[in-house]
C-alpha positions, 0 to 999 in steps of 0.5 A: 247765404245759408250755412250748412254743417260739415262733418266727417264721413265716418260719424253717425248721421242720425243727429244731423238729419234735422240740419239738412242739407249737409256737407261731408268730409271724406276721411276714407270711410262712410258710416253705413247709414249715410247711403241709406238716408241719402237713398231715402232723400237726405240732402247731401250738398257736397263732399269735400275730398282729400288731396292724397287720392282725389279720383279714388275718394271721388269714385268711392263717393259716387259709387256710394249713391250719396247724390252730392251736388259737388265733389270738392277737389283740392288744388295746389299750384302746379309746379311742373307740366307734369303736375298740371297734367296730372290734375287735369287728368284727375278732373277729366276722370271725375267729370266723366264718372260724375256725368249723369249722376247730378254732381258737379266738379269744384276745385278748392285752390290753395291761396295765391294759386288762383291764377295759375290754376285758372290759366291751366284750366283755360288751356285745357277748356275746362269750363265744366269745373267750378270753385269752392271758396275758403278762408285762405282764397286770395283772389275771389274775384278771379273766381266769381263767374263759377264759385258754386260752393264754399267752406268757412270757420266760425270766425271767417271774414265773409266781407269778400264774398259779400262784395261779390254778391255771393248767396250760395251754401256755405259749409261750417266744419262742426263737431256737434249740432248744438255748436253748429247752430250757434256758430251759424247764427253768429255768422249769419248776424255778422254777415247779412245776406247781399243779393247783388254786389256791392261794387257793380250790378248784374249785366243787363239789369236796368238801373232805373227799374224797380227790383223784383220783390224781395231782392236787395242791393249792396249799400252803394246802391239806392232802392232802384239800383242807383248809386246812393 
């Protein structure tokens, strides 16, 4: 997996440009240079929205022309039907607003609420919504088929993701470029990339076939995909 910096939206992006792609943590405002640099091609991987006003924040991000790959929306366990409908309404509005802009919507689900939120999405047939892993995630396997992005800390245990074969971007909240480089290097050394899941192979892969060049199997598999 690739580690990318997560920084507050109000900071000066200049020192961070060499570390792109970047992830922003929306804090109600945007440094004016972000939009200018984004129009010039600065890659912004994702924007993590606050849970207080996700629709307003999400619309502000989209109108700022940042061009993020993902808008990350916090989601807690819906305690009432009204709360569930409210979450679905927020998602519908953001999906419609993001249509044609290249941004996908991913939920950062409160730890332990995965099953409740997944049931709600299934009832609404909200298949266009993905998920963002975080250190509090309890049941990552339930999210695996739409686990599009993640955020971690410098001491996070990423082994649950390795078992799922996760290999996408992982945001790392940080304060300065030097700290980010050191923390990202330590995480990469502690959690070497695994291309395929450790427990199972992707459906349809012939275990007798030679893997494509550059692919690596998890520790339970031999070089041709057979159990070691």
